[in-house]
mmCIF entry with sequence, helices, sheets and N, C-alpha, C, O atoms, coordinates in Angstrom:
data_MODEL
# 
_entry.id   MODEL 
# 
_entity.id                         1 
_entity.type                       polymer 
_entity.pdbx_number_of_molecules   1 
# 
_entity_poly.entity_id                      1 
_entity_poly.type                           'polypeptide(L)' 
_entity_poly.nstd_linkage                   no 
_entity_poly.nstd_monomer                   no 
_entity_poly.pdbx_seq_one_letter_code       MKRQKRDRLERAHQRGYQAGMTGRPKEMCPYQAVNQRSYWLGGWREAMDVKVLIA 
_entity_poly.pdbx_seq_one_letter_code_can   MKRQKRDRLERAHQRGYQAGMTGRPKEMCPYQAVNQRSYWLGGWREAMDVKVLIA 
_entity_poly.pdbx_strand_id                 A 
# 
loop_
_entity_poly_seq.entity_id 
_entity_poly_seq.num 
_entity_poly_seq.mon_id 
_entity_poly_seq.hetero 
1 1  MET n 
1 2  LYS n 
1 3  ARG n 
1 4  GLN n 
1 5  LYS n 
1 6  ARG n 
1 7  ASP n 
1 8  ARG n 
1 9  LEU n 
1 10 GLU n 
1 11 ARG n 
1 12 ALA n 
1 13 HIS n 
1 14 GLN n 
1 15 ARG n 
1 16 GLY n 
1 17 TYR n 
1 18 GLN n 
1 19 ALA n 
1 20 GLY n 
1 21 MET n 
1 22 THR n 
1 23 GLY n 
1 24 ARG n 
1 25 PRO n 
1 26 LYS n 
1 27 GLU n 
1 28 MET n 
1 29 CYS n 
1 30 PRO n 
1 31 TYR n 
1 32 GLN n 
1 33 ALA n 
1 34 VAL n 
1 35 ASN n 
1 36 GLN n 
1 37 ARG n 
1 38 SER n 
1 39 TYR n 
1 40 TRP n 
1 41 LEU n 
1 42 GLY n 
1 43 GLY n 
1 44 TRP n 
1 45 ARG n 
1 46 GLU n 
1 47 ALA n 
1 48 MET n 
1 49 ASP n 
1 50 VAL n 
1 51 LYS n 
1 52 VAL n 
1 53 LEU n 
1 54 ILE n 
1 55 ALA n 
# 
_struct_asym.id          A 
_struct_asym.entity_id   1 
# 
loop_
_struct_conf.conf_type_id 
_struct_conf.id 
_struct_conf.pdbx_PDB_helix_id 
_struct_conf.beg_label_comp_id 
_struct_conf.beg_label_asym_id 
_struct_conf.beg_label_seq_id 
_struct_conf.pdbx_beg_PDB_ins_code 
_struct_conf.end_label_comp_id 
_struct_conf.end_label_asym_id 
_struct_conf.end_label_seq_id 
_struct_conf.pdbx_end_PDB_ins_code 
_struct_conf.beg_auth_comp_id 
_struct_conf.beg_auth_asym_id 
_struct_conf.beg_auth_seq_id 
_struct_conf.end_auth_comp_id 
_struct_conf.end_auth_asym_id 
_struct_conf.end_auth_seq_id 
_struct_conf.pdbx_PDB_helix_class 
_struct_conf.details 
_struct_conf.pdbx_PDB_helix_length 
HELX_P HELX_P1 AA1 LYS A 2  ? MET A 21 ? LYS A 2  MET A 21 1 ? 20 
HELX_P HELX_P2 AA2 LYS A 26 ? MET A 28 ? LYS A 26 MET A 28 5 ? 3  
HELX_P HELX_P3 AA3 VAL A 34 ? ILE A 54 ? VAL A 34 ILE A 54 1 ? 21 
# 
_struct_conf_type.id          HELX_P 
_struct_conf_type.criteria    ? 
_struct_conf_type.reference   ? 
# 
loop_
_atom_site.group_PDB 
_atom_site.id 
_atom_site.type_symbol 
_atom_site.label_atom_id 
_atom_site.label_alt_id 
_atom_site.label_comp_id 
_atom_site.label_asym_id 
_atom_site.label_entity_id 
_atom_site.label_seq_id 
_atom_site.pdbx_PDB_ins_code 
_atom_site.Cartn_x 
_atom_site.Cartn_y 
_atom_site.Cartn_z 
_atom_site.occupancy 
_atom_site.B_iso_or_equiv 
_atom_site.pdbx_formal_charge 
_atom_site.auth_seq_id 
_atom_site.auth_comp_id 
_atom_site.auth_asym_id 
_atom_site.auth_atom_id 
_atom_site.pdbx_PDB_model_num 
ATOM 1   N N  . MET A 1 1  ? 4.278  12.960  17.990  1.00 0.00 ? 1  MET A N  1 
ATOM 2   C CA . MET A 1 1  ? 3.227  11.977  17.808  1.00 0.00 ? 1  MET A CA 1 
ATOM 3   C C  . MET A 1 1  ? 2.754  11.943  16.348  1.00 0.00 ? 1  MET A C  1 
ATOM 4   O O  . MET A 1 1  ? 2.602  10.864  15.775  1.00 0.00 ? 1  MET A O  1 
ATOM 5   N N  . LYS A 1 2  ? 2.527  13.091  15.758  1.00 0.00 ? 2  LYS A N  1 
ATOM 6   C CA . LYS A 1 2  ? 2.034  13.109  14.387  1.00 0.00 ? 2  LYS A CA 1 
ATOM 7   C C  . LYS A 1 2  ? 3.067  12.539  13.414  1.00 0.00 ? 2  LYS A C  1 
ATOM 8   O O  . LYS A 1 2  ? 2.708  11.882  12.437  1.00 0.00 ? 2  LYS A O  1 
ATOM 9   N N  . ARG A 1 3  ? 4.339  12.791  13.681  1.00 0.00 ? 3  ARG A N  1 
ATOM 10  C CA . ARG A 1 3  ? 5.363  12.269  12.793  1.00 0.00 ? 3  ARG A CA 1 
ATOM 11  C C  . ARG A 1 3  ? 5.364  10.736  12.805  1.00 0.00 ? 3  ARG A C  1 
ATOM 12  O O  . ARG A 1 3  ? 5.507  10.107  11.756  1.00 0.00 ? 3  ARG A O  1 
ATOM 13  N N  . GLN A 1 4  ? 5.207  10.144  13.979  1.00 0.00 ? 4  GLN A N  1 
ATOM 14  C CA . GLN A 1 4  ? 5.179  8.691   14.063  1.00 0.00 ? 4  GLN A CA 1 
ATOM 15  C C  . GLN A 1 4  ? 3.993  8.121   13.286  1.00 0.00 ? 4  GLN A C  1 
ATOM 16  O O  . GLN A 1 4  ? 4.133  7.119   12.584  1.00 0.00 ? 4  GLN A O  1 
ATOM 17  N N  . LYS A 1 5  ? 2.841  8.747   13.409  1.00 0.00 ? 5  LYS A N  1 
ATOM 18  C CA . LYS A 1 5  ? 1.675  8.281   12.668  1.00 0.00 ? 5  LYS A CA 1 
ATOM 19  C C  . LYS A 1 5  ? 1.927  8.350   11.171  1.00 0.00 ? 5  LYS A C  1 
ATOM 20  O O  . LYS A 1 5  ? 1.635  7.406   10.437  1.00 0.00 ? 5  LYS A O  1 
ATOM 21  N N  . ARG A 1 6  ? 2.469  9.472   10.726  1.00 0.00 ? 6  ARG A N  1 
ATOM 22  C CA . ARG A 1 6  ? 2.737  9.649   9.312   1.00 0.00 ? 6  ARG A CA 1 
ATOM 23  C C  . ARG A 1 6  ? 3.726  8.594   8.822   1.00 0.00 ? 6  ARG A C  1 
ATOM 24  O O  . ARG A 1 6  ? 3.547  8.032   7.742   1.00 0.00 ? 6  ARG A O  1 
ATOM 25  N N  . ASP A 1 7  ? 4.768  8.324   9.607   1.00 0.00 ? 7  ASP A N  1 
ATOM 26  C CA . ASP A 1 7  ? 5.757  7.324   9.209   1.00 0.00 ? 7  ASP A CA 1 
ATOM 27  C C  . ASP A 1 7  ? 5.115  5.947   9.066   1.00 0.00 ? 7  ASP A C  1 
ATOM 28  O O  . ASP A 1 7  ? 5.412  5.217   8.121   1.00 0.00 ? 7  ASP A O  1 
ATOM 29  N N  . ARG A 1 8  ? 4.238  5.593   10.002  1.00 0.00 ? 8  ARG A N  1 
ATOM 30  C CA . ARG A 1 8  ? 3.559  4.296   9.917   1.00 0.00 ? 8  ARG A CA 1 
ATOM 31  C C  . ARG A 1 8  ? 2.679  4.218   8.687   1.00 0.00 ? 8  ARG A C  1 
ATOM 32  O O  . ARG A 1 8  ? 2.616  3.182   8.025   1.00 0.00 ? 8  ARG A O  1 
ATOM 33  N N  . LEU A 1 9  ? 2.005  5.304   8.380   1.00 0.00 ? 9  LEU A N  1 
ATOM 34  C CA . LEU A 1 9  ? 1.142  5.306   7.208   1.00 0.00 ? 9  LEU A CA 1 
ATOM 35  C C  . LEU A 1 9  ? 1.956  5.277   5.921   1.00 0.00 ? 9  LEU A C  1 
ATOM 36  O O  . LEU A 1 9  ? 1.579  4.608   4.958   1.00 0.00 ? 9  LEU A O  1 
ATOM 37  N N  . GLU A 1 10 ? 3.062  5.996   5.905   1.00 0.00 ? 10 GLU A N  1 
ATOM 38  C CA . GLU A 1 10 ? 3.947  5.954   4.732   1.00 0.00 ? 10 GLU A CA 1 
ATOM 39  C C  . GLU A 1 10 ? 4.507  4.551   4.533   1.00 0.00 ? 10 GLU A C  1 
ATOM 40  O O  . GLU A 1 10 ? 4.622  4.077   3.402   1.00 0.00 ? 10 GLU A O  1 
ATOM 41  N N  . ARG A 1 11 ? 4.853  3.893   5.623   1.00 0.00 ? 11 ARG A N  1 
ATOM 42  C CA . ARG A 1 11 ? 5.374  2.531   5.542   1.00 0.00 ? 11 ARG A CA 1 
ATOM 43  C C  . ARG A 1 11 ? 4.302  1.581   5.011   1.00 0.00 ? 11 ARG A C  1 
ATOM 44  O O  . ARG A 1 11 ? 4.601  0.695   4.211   1.00 0.00 ? 11 ARG A O  1 
ATOM 45  N N  . ALA A 1 12 ? 3.068  1.760   5.446   1.00 0.00 ? 12 ALA A N  1 
ATOM 46  C CA . ALA A 1 12 ? 1.965  0.932   4.946   1.00 0.00 ? 12 ALA A CA 1 
ATOM 47  C C  . ALA A 1 12 ? 1.789  1.147   3.449   1.00 0.00 ? 12 ALA A C  1 
ATOM 48  O O  . ALA A 1 12 ? 1.565  0.193   2.704   1.00 0.00 ? 12 ALA A O  1 
ATOM 49  N N  . HIS A 1 13 ? 1.890  2.400   3.006   1.00 0.00 ? 13 HIS A N  1 
ATOM 50  C CA . HIS A 1 13 ? 1.768  2.713   1.580   1.00 0.00 ? 13 HIS A CA 1 
ATOM 51  C C  . HIS A 1 13 ? 2.892  2.041   0.793   1.00 0.00 ? 13 HIS A C  1 
ATOM 52  O O  . HIS A 1 13 ? 2.644  1.441   -0.253  1.00 0.00 ? 13 HIS A O  1 
ATOM 53  N N  . GLN A 1 14 ? 4.104  2.139   1.281   1.00 0.00 ? 14 GLN A N  1 
ATOM 54  C CA . GLN A 1 14 ? 5.245  1.533   0.594   1.00 0.00 ? 14 GLN A CA 1 
ATOM 55  C C  . GLN A 1 14 ? 5.104  0.015   0.509   1.00 0.00 ? 14 GLN A C  1 
ATOM 56  O O  . GLN A 1 14 ? 5.407  -0.586  -0.522  1.00 0.00 ? 14 GLN A O  1 
ATOM 57  N N  . ARG A 1 15 ? 4.644  -0.596  1.590   1.00 0.00 ? 15 ARG A N  1 
ATOM 58  C CA . ARG A 1 15 ? 4.465  -2.053  1.585   1.00 0.00 ? 15 ARG A CA 1 
ATOM 59  C C  . ARG A 1 15 ? 3.346  -2.467  0.631   1.00 0.00 ? 15 ARG A C  1 
ATOM 60  O O  . ARG A 1 15 ? 3.437  -3.504  -0.027  1.00 0.00 ? 15 ARG A O  1 
ATOM 61  N N  . GLY A 1 16 ? 2.301  -1.662  0.558   1.00 0.00 ? 16 GLY A N  1 
ATOM 62  C CA . GLY A 1 16 ? 1.238  -1.941  -0.404  1.00 0.00 ? 16 GLY A CA 1 
ATOM 63  C C  . GLY A 1 16 ? 1.735  -1.819  -1.829  1.00 0.00 ? 16 GLY A C  1 
ATOM 64  O O  . GLY A 1 16 ? 1.374  -2.622  -2.690  1.00 0.00 ? 16 GLY A O  1 
ATOM 65  N N  . TYR A 1 17 ? 2.555  -0.826  -2.079  1.00 0.00 ? 17 TYR A N  1 
ATOM 66  C CA . TYR A 1 17 ? 3.132  -0.637  -3.412  1.00 0.00 ? 17 TYR A CA 1 
ATOM 67  C C  . TYR A 1 17 ? 4.002  -1.847  -3.787  1.00 0.00 ? 17 TYR A C  1 
ATOM 68  O O  . TYR A 1 17 ? 3.905  -2.377  -4.894  1.00 0.00 ? 17 TYR A O  1 
ATOM 69  N N  . GLN A 1 18 ? 4.843  -2.266  -2.852  1.00 0.00 ? 18 GLN A N  1 
ATOM 70  C CA . GLN A 1 18 ? 5.699  -3.430  -3.109  1.00 0.00 ? 18 GLN A CA 1 
ATOM 71  C C  . GLN A 1 18 ? 4.867  -4.687  -3.363  1.00 0.00 ? 18 GLN A C  1 
ATOM 72  O O  . GLN A 1 18 ? 5.192  -5.494  -4.234  1.00 0.00 ? 18 GLN A O  1 
ATOM 73  N N  . ALA A 1 19 ? 3.800  -4.839  -2.596  1.00 0.00 ? 19 ALA A N  1 
ATOM 74  C CA . ALA A 1 19 ? 2.929  -5.999  -2.783  1.00 0.00 ? 19 ALA A CA 1 
ATOM 75  C C  . ALA A 1 19 ? 2.276  -5.969  -4.161  1.00 0.00 ? 19 ALA A C  1 
ATOM 76  O O  . ALA A 1 19 ? 2.170  -7.001  -4.823  1.00 0.00 ? 19 ALA A O  1 
ATOM 77  N N  . GLY A 1 20 ? 1.843  -4.805  -4.586  1.00 0.00 ? 20 GLY A N  1 
ATOM 78  C CA . GLY A 1 20 ? 1.236  -4.687  -5.900  1.00 0.00 ? 20 GLY A CA 1 
ATOM 79  C C  . GLY A 1 20 ? 2.215  -4.964  -7.019  1.00 0.00 ? 20 GLY A C  1 
ATOM 80  O O  . GLY A 1 20 ? 1.859  -5.592  -8.016  1.00 0.00 ? 20 GLY A O  1 
ATOM 81  N N  . MET A 1 21 ? 3.433  -4.508  -6.868  1.00 0.00 ? 21 MET A N  1 
ATOM 82  C CA . MET A 1 21 ? 4.445  -4.736  -7.901  1.00 0.00 ? 21 MET A CA 1 
ATOM 83  C C  . MET A 1 21 ? 4.832  -6.209  -8.001  1.00 0.00 ? 21 MET A C  1 
ATOM 84  O O  . MET A 1 21 ? 5.222  -6.679  -9.070  1.00 0.00 ? 21 MET A O  1 
ATOM 85  N N  . THR A 1 22 ? 4.727  -6.929  -6.902  1.00 0.00 ? 22 THR A N  1 
ATOM 86  C CA . THR A 1 22 ? 5.069  -8.356  -6.941  1.00 0.00 ? 22 THR A CA 1 
ATOM 87  C C  . THR A 1 22 ? 3.872  -9.225  -7.293  1.00 0.00 ? 22 THR A C  1 
ATOM 88  O O  . THR A 1 22 ? 3.996  -10.446 -7.392  1.00 0.00 ? 22 THR A O  1 
ATOM 89  N N  . GLY A 1 23 ? 2.699  -8.593  -7.484  1.00 0.00 ? 23 GLY A N  1 
ATOM 90  C CA . GLY A 1 23 ? 1.536  -9.340  -7.931  1.00 0.00 ? 23 GLY A CA 1 
ATOM 91  C C  . GLY A 1 23 ? 0.663  -9.925  -6.842  1.00 0.00 ? 23 GLY A C  1 
ATOM 92  O O  . GLY A 1 23 ? -0.201 -10.756 -7.122  1.00 0.00 ? 23 GLY A O  1 
ATOM 93  N N  . ARG A 1 24 ? 0.872  -9.507  -5.605  1.00 0.00 ? 24 ARG A N  1 
ATOM 94  C CA . ARG A 1 24 ? 0.015  -10.011 -4.531  1.00 0.00 ? 24 ARG A CA 1 
ATOM 95  C C  . ARG A 1 24 ? -1.381 -9.419  -4.671  1.00 0.00 ? 24 ARG A C  1 
ATOM 96  O O  . ARG A 1 24 ? -1.526 -8.253  -5.037  1.00 0.00 ? 24 ARG A O  1 
ATOM 97  N N  . PRO A 1 25 ? -2.409 -10.213 -4.384  1.00 0.00 ? 25 PRO A N  1 
ATOM 98  C CA . PRO A 1 25 ? -3.773 -9.676  -4.463  1.00 0.00 ? 25 PRO A CA 1 
ATOM 99  C C  . PRO A 1 25 ? -4.070 -8.721  -3.315  1.00 0.00 ? 25 PRO A C  1 
ATOM 100 O O  . PRO A 1 25 ? -3.459 -8.812  -2.250  1.00 0.00 ? 25 PRO A O  1 
ATOM 101 N N  . LYS A 1 26 ? -5.002 -7.812  -3.532  1.00 0.00 ? 26 LYS A N  1 
ATOM 102 C CA . LYS A 1 26 ? -5.303 -6.815  -2.503  1.00 0.00 ? 26 LYS A CA 1 
ATOM 103 C C  . LYS A 1 26 ? -5.922 -7.446  -1.261  1.00 0.00 ? 26 LYS A C  1 
ATOM 104 O O  . LYS A 1 26 ? -5.886 -6.846  -0.187  1.00 0.00 ? 26 LYS A O  1 
ATOM 105 N N  . GLU A 1 27 ? -6.479 -8.624  -1.383  1.00 0.00 ? 27 GLU A N  1 
ATOM 106 C CA . GLU A 1 27 ? -7.050 -9.315  -0.224  1.00 0.00 ? 27 GLU A CA 1 
ATOM 107 C C  . GLU A 1 27 ? -5.980 -9.761  0.769   1.00 0.00 ? 27 GLU A C  1 
ATOM 108 O O  . GLU A 1 27 ? -6.305 -10.160 1.887   1.00 0.00 ? 27 GLU A O  1 
ATOM 109 N N  . MET A 1 28 ? -4.729 -9.698  0.379   1.00 0.00 ? 28 MET A N  1 
ATOM 110 C CA . MET A 1 28 ? -3.621 -10.108 1.239   1.00 0.00 ? 28 MET A CA 1 
ATOM 111 C C  . MET A 1 28 ? -3.130 -8.961  2.125   1.00 0.00 ? 28 MET A C  1 
ATOM 112 O O  . MET A 1 28 ? -2.070 -9.077  2.741   1.00 0.00 ? 28 MET A O  1 
ATOM 113 N N  . CYS A 1 29 ? -3.863 -7.881  2.199   1.00 0.00 ? 29 CYS A N  1 
ATOM 114 C CA . CYS A 1 29 ? -3.478 -6.736  3.026   1.00 0.00 ? 29 CYS A CA 1 
ATOM 115 C C  . CYS A 1 29 ? -3.342 -7.173  4.482   1.00 0.00 ? 29 CYS A C  1 
ATOM 116 O O  . CYS A 1 29 ? -4.286 -7.723  5.048   1.00 0.00 ? 29 CYS A O  1 
ATOM 117 N N  . PRO A 1 30 ? -2.184 -6.938  5.094   1.00 0.00 ? 30 PRO A N  1 
ATOM 118 C CA . PRO A 1 30 ? -1.953 -7.400  6.469   1.00 0.00 ? 30 PRO A CA 1 
ATOM 119 C C  . PRO A 1 30 ? -2.518 -6.478  7.545   1.00 0.00 ? 30 PRO A C  1 
ATOM 120 O O  . PRO A 1 30 ? -2.488 -6.827  8.725   1.00 0.00 ? 30 PRO A O  1 
ATOM 121 N N  . TYR A 1 31 ? -3.033 -5.311  7.166   1.00 0.00 ? 31 TYR A N  1 
ATOM 122 C CA . TYR A 1 31 ? -3.479 -4.323  8.148   1.00 0.00 ? 31 TYR A CA 1 
ATOM 123 C C  . TYR A 1 31 ? -4.976 -4.423  8.412   1.00 0.00 ? 31 TYR A C  1 
ATOM 124 O O  . TYR A 1 31 ? -5.770 -4.631  7.494   1.00 0.00 ? 31 TYR A O  1 
ATOM 125 N N  . GLN A 1 32 ? -5.347 -4.271  9.677   1.00 0.00 ? 32 GLN A N  1 
ATOM 126 C CA . GLN A 1 32 ? -6.750 -4.260  10.064  1.00 0.00 ? 32 GLN A CA 1 
ATOM 127 C C  . GLN A 1 32 ? -7.231 -2.843  10.377  1.00 0.00 ? 32 GLN A C  1 
ATOM 128 O O  . GLN A 1 32 ? -8.405 -2.527  10.184  1.00 0.00 ? 32 GLN A O  1 
ATOM 129 N N  . ALA A 1 33 ? -6.330 -1.997  10.855  1.00 0.00 ? 33 ALA A N  1 
ATOM 130 C CA . ALA A 1 33 ? -6.689 -0.612  11.171  1.00 0.00 ? 33 ALA A CA 1 
ATOM 131 C C  . ALA A 1 33 ? -7.072 0.114   9.878   1.00 0.00 ? 33 ALA A C  1 
ATOM 132 O O  . ALA A 1 33 ? -6.399 -0.022  8.856   1.00 0.00 ? 33 ALA A O  1 
ATOM 133 N N  . VAL A 1 34 ? -8.141 0.873   9.937   1.00 0.00 ? 34 VAL A N  1 
ATOM 134 C CA . VAL A 1 34 ? -8.693 1.511   8.738   1.00 0.00 ? 34 VAL A CA 1 
ATOM 135 C C  . VAL A 1 34 ? -7.673 2.420   8.058   1.00 0.00 ? 34 VAL A C  1 
ATOM 136 O O  . VAL A 1 34 ? -7.510 2.358   6.839   1.00 0.00 ? 34 VAL A O  1 
ATOM 137 N N  . ASN A 1 35 ? -6.984 3.264   8.827   1.00 0.00 ? 35 ASN A N  1 
ATOM 138 C CA . ASN A 1 35 ? -6.017 4.189   8.222   1.00 0.00 ? 35 ASN A CA 1 
ATOM 139 C C  . ASN A 1 35 ? -4.901 3.446   7.514   1.00 0.00 ? 35 ASN A C  1 
ATOM 140 O O  . ASN A 1 35 ? -4.614 3.721   6.349   1.00 0.00 ? 35 ASN A O  1 
ATOM 141 N N  . GLN A 1 36 ? -4.270 2.513   8.200   1.00 0.00 ? 36 GLN A N  1 
ATOM 142 C CA . GLN A 1 36 ? -3.164 1.782   7.592   1.00 0.00 ? 36 GLN A CA 1 
ATOM 143 C C  . GLN A 1 36 ? -3.642 0.958   6.408   1.00 0.00 ? 36 GLN A C  1 
ATOM 144 O O  . GLN A 1 36 ? -2.954 0.868   5.390   1.00 0.00 ? 36 GLN A O  1 
ATOM 145 N N  . ARG A 1 37 ? -4.814 0.359   6.537   1.00 0.00 ? 37 ARG A N  1 
ATOM 146 C CA . ARG A 1 37 ? -5.349 -0.443  5.439   1.00 0.00 ? 37 ARG A CA 1 
ATOM 147 C C  . ARG A 1 37 ? -5.585 0.423   4.200   1.00 0.00 ? 37 ARG A C  1 
ATOM 148 O O  . ARG A 1 37 ? -5.273 0.006   3.084   1.00 0.00 ? 37 ARG A O  1 
ATOM 149 N N  . SER A 1 38 ? -6.128 1.610   4.387   1.00 0.00 ? 38 SER A N  1 
ATOM 150 C CA . SER A 1 38 ? -6.397 2.466   3.228   1.00 0.00 ? 38 SER A CA 1 
ATOM 151 C C  . SER A 1 38 ? -5.096 2.942   2.581   1.00 0.00 ? 38 SER A C  1 
ATOM 152 O O  . SER A 1 38 ? -5.029 3.071   1.358   1.00 0.00 ? 38 SER A O  1 
ATOM 153 N N  . TYR A 1 39 ? -4.067 3.202   3.382   1.00 0.00 ? 39 TYR A N  1 
ATOM 154 C CA . TYR A 1 39 ? -2.773 3.596   2.810   1.00 0.00 ? 39 TYR A CA 1 
ATOM 155 C C  . TYR A 1 39 ? -2.138 2.424   2.063   1.00 0.00 ? 39 TYR A C  1 
ATOM 156 O O  . TYR A 1 39 ? -1.557 2.611   0.994   1.00 0.00 ? 39 TYR A O  1 
ATOM 157 N N  . TRP A 1 40 ? -2.247 1.215   2.621   1.00 0.00 ? 40 TRP A N  1 
ATOM 158 C CA . TRP A 1 40 ? -1.705 0.026   1.964   1.00 0.00 ? 40 TRP A CA 1 
ATOM 159 C C  . TRP A 1 40 ? -2.408 -0.170  0.622   1.00 0.00 ? 40 TRP A C  1 
ATOM 160 O O  . TRP A 1 40 ? -1.758 -0.403  -0.398  1.00 0.00 ? 40 TRP A O  1 
ATOM 161 N N  . LEU A 1 41 ? -3.742 -0.073  0.629   1.00 0.00 ? 41 LEU A N  1 
ATOM 162 C CA . LEU A 1 41 ? -4.499 -0.246  -0.607  1.00 0.00 ? 41 LEU A CA 1 
ATOM 163 C C  . LEU A 1 41 ? -4.193 0.859   -1.618  1.00 0.00 ? 41 LEU A C  1 
ATOM 164 O O  . LEU A 1 41 ? -4.191 0.617   -2.825  1.00 0.00 ? 41 LEU A O  1 
ATOM 165 N N  . GLY A 1 42 ? -3.937 2.065   -1.128  1.00 0.00 ? 42 GLY A N  1 
ATOM 166 C CA . GLY A 1 42 ? -3.545 3.152   -2.026  1.00 0.00 ? 42 GLY A CA 1 
ATOM 167 C C  . GLY A 1 42 ? -2.227 2.857   -2.717  1.00 0.00 ? 42 GLY A C  1 
ATOM 168 O O  . GLY A 1 42 ? -2.081 3.102   -3.914  1.00 0.00 ? 42 GLY A O  1 
ATOM 169 N N  . GLY A 1 43 ? -1.275 2.338   -1.977  1.00 0.00 ? 43 GLY A N  1 
ATOM 170 C CA . GLY A 1 43 ? 0.002  1.945   -2.568  1.00 0.00 ? 43 GLY A CA 1 
ATOM 171 C C  . GLY A 1 43 ? -0.171 0.800   -3.547  1.00 0.00 ? 43 GLY A C  1 
ATOM 172 O O  . GLY A 1 43 ? 0.458  0.776   -4.605  1.00 0.00 ? 43 GLY A O  1 
ATOM 173 N N  . TRP A 1 44 ? -1.024 -0.146  -3.193  1.00 0.00 ? 44 TRP A N  1 
ATOM 174 C CA . TRP A 1 44 ? -1.292 -1.295  -4.062  1.00 0.00 ? 44 TRP A CA 1 
ATOM 175 C C  . TRP A 1 44 ? -1.903 -0.829  -5.383  1.00 0.00 ? 44 TRP A C  1 
ATOM 176 O O  . TRP A 1 44 ? -1.496 -1.274  -6.456  1.00 0.00 ? 44 TRP A O  1 
ATOM 177 N N  . ARG A 1 45 ? -2.891 0.078   -5.295  1.00 0.00 ? 45 ARG A N  1 
ATOM 178 C CA . ARG A 1 45 ? -3.534 0.607   -6.513  1.00 0.00 ? 45 ARG A CA 1 
ATOM 179 C C  . ARG A 1 45 ? -2.541 1.374   -7.380  1.00 0.00 ? 45 ARG A C  1 
ATOM 180 O O  . ARG A 1 45 ? -2.565 1.272   -8.606  1.00 0.00 ? 45 ARG A O  1 
ATOM 181 N N  . GLU A 1 46 ? -1.674 2.138   -6.734  1.00 0.00 ? 46 GLU A N  1 
ATOM 182 C CA . GLU A 1 46 ? -0.653 2.899   -7.460  1.00 0.00 ? 46 GLU A CA 1 
ATOM 183 C C  . GLU A 1 46 ? 0.247  1.941   -8.249  1.00 0.00 ? 46 GLU A C  1 
ATOM 184 O O  . GLU A 1 46 ? 0.574  2.197   -9.408  1.00 0.00 ? 46 GLU A O  1 
ATOM 185 N N  . ALA A 1 47 ? 0.640  0.841   -7.612  1.00 0.00 ? 47 ALA A N  1 
ATOM 186 C CA . ALA A 1 47 ? 1.487  -0.141  -8.275  1.00 0.00 ? 47 ALA A CA 1 
ATOM 187 C C  . ALA A 1 47 ? 0.756  -0.785  -9.445  1.00 0.00 ? 47 ALA A C  1 
ATOM 188 O O  . ALA A 1 47 ? 1.359  -1.043  -10.487 1.00 0.00 ? 47 ALA A O  1 
ATOM 189 N N  . MET A 1 48 ? -0.539 -1.048  -9.284  1.00 0.00 ? 48 MET A N  1 
ATOM 190 C CA . MET A 1 48 ? -1.314 -1.640  -10.374 1.00 0.00 ? 48 MET A CA 1 
ATOM 191 C C  . MET A 1 48 ? -1.378 -0.678  -11.564 1.00 0.00 ? 48 MET A C  1 
ATOM 192 O O  . MET A 1 48 ? -1.297 -1.109  -12.714 1.00 0.00 ? 48 MET A O  1 
ATOM 193 N N  . ASP A 1 49 ? -1.520 0.615   -11.294 1.00 0.00 ? 49 ASP A N  1 
ATOM 194 C CA . ASP A 1 49 ? -1.532 1.604   -12.372 1.00 0.00 ? 49 ASP A CA 1 
ATOM 195 C C  . ASP A 1 49 ? -0.194 1.630   -13.103 1.00 0.00 ? 49 ASP A C  1 
ATOM 196 O O  . ASP A 1 49 ? -0.159 1.720   -14.331 1.00 0.00 ? 49 ASP A O  1 
ATOM 197 N N  . VAL A 1 50 ? 0.889  1.553   -12.370 1.00 0.00 ? 50 VAL A N  1 
ATOM 198 C CA . VAL A 1 50 ? 2.221  1.557   -12.968 1.00 0.00 ? 50 VAL A CA 1 
ATOM 199 C C  . VAL A 1 50 ? 2.414  0.312   -13.812 1.00 0.00 ? 50 VAL A C  1 
ATOM 200 O O  . VAL A 1 50 ? 2.969  0.389   -14.908 1.00 0.00 ? 50 VAL A O  1 
ATOM 201 N N  . LYS A 1 51 ? 1.973  -0.814  -13.326 1.00 0.00 ? 51 LYS A N  1 
ATOM 202 C CA . LYS A 1 51 ? 2.112  -2.070  -14.073 1.00 0.00 ? 51 LYS A CA 1 
ATOM 203 C C  . LYS A 1 51 ? 1.329  -2.013  -15.395 1.00 0.00 ? 51 LYS A C  1 
ATOM 204 O O  . LYS A 1 51 ? 1.785  -2.545  -16.407 1.00 0.00 ? 51 LYS A O  1 
ATOM 205 N N  . VAL A 1 52 ? 0.173  -1.381  -15.385 1.00 0.00 ? 52 VAL A N  1 
ATOM 206 C CA . VAL A 1 52 ? -0.627 -1.240  -16.605 1.00 0.00 ? 52 VAL A CA 1 
ATOM 207 C C  . VAL A 1 52 ? 0.098  -0.353  -17.600 1.00 0.00 ? 52 VAL A C  1 
ATOM 208 O O  . VAL A 1 52 ? 0.101  -0.643  -18.796 1.00 0.00 ? 52 VAL A O  1 
ATOM 209 N N  . LEU A 1 53 ? 0.714  0.724   -17.126 1.00 0.00 ? 53 LEU A N  1 
ATOM 210 C CA . LEU A 1 53 ? 1.436  1.631   -18.017 1.00 0.00 ? 53 LEU A CA 1 
ATOM 211 C C  . LEU A 1 53 ? 2.657  0.966   -18.612 1.00 0.00 ? 53 LEU A C  1 
ATOM 212 O O  . LEU A 1 53 ? 3.016  1.245   -19.756 1.00 0.00 ? 53 LEU A O  1 
ATOM 213 N N  . ILE A 1 54 ? 3.303  0.093   -17.858 1.00 0.00 ? 54 ILE A N  1 
ATOM 214 C CA . ILE A 1 54 ? 4.511  -0.580  -18.347 1.00 0.00 ? 54 ILE A CA 1 
ATOM 215 C C  . ILE A 1 54 ? 4.165  -1.629  -19.396 1.00 0.00 ? 54 ILE A C  1 
ATOM 216 O O  . ILE A 1 54 ? 4.889  -1.799  -20.378 1.00 0.00 ? 54 ILE A O  1 
ATOM 217 N N  . ALA A 1 55 ? 3.064  -2.323  -19.184 1.00 0.00 ? 55 ALA A N  1 
ATOM 218 C CA . ALA A 1 55 ? 2.689  -3.439  -20.084 1.00 0.00 ? 55 ALA A CA 1 
ATOM 219 C C  . ALA A 1 55 ? 2.236  -2.975  -21.433 1.00 0.00 ? 55 ALA A C  1 
ATOM 220 O O  . ALA A 1 55 ? 1.894  -3.795  -22.285 1.00 0.00 ? 55 ALA A O  1 
# 
């Protein structure tokens, strides 16, 4: 059970990262559940930091 939860959260993080790298706004987060939403936003923020370092 815990592994499945972790995989879902990791997937949310990866999708948030991809969204951030492609320039999607954070308001476009597809998740409503608090845990998944926070992981998605964490990935999105990580991508924004990387984009700032590259520019």
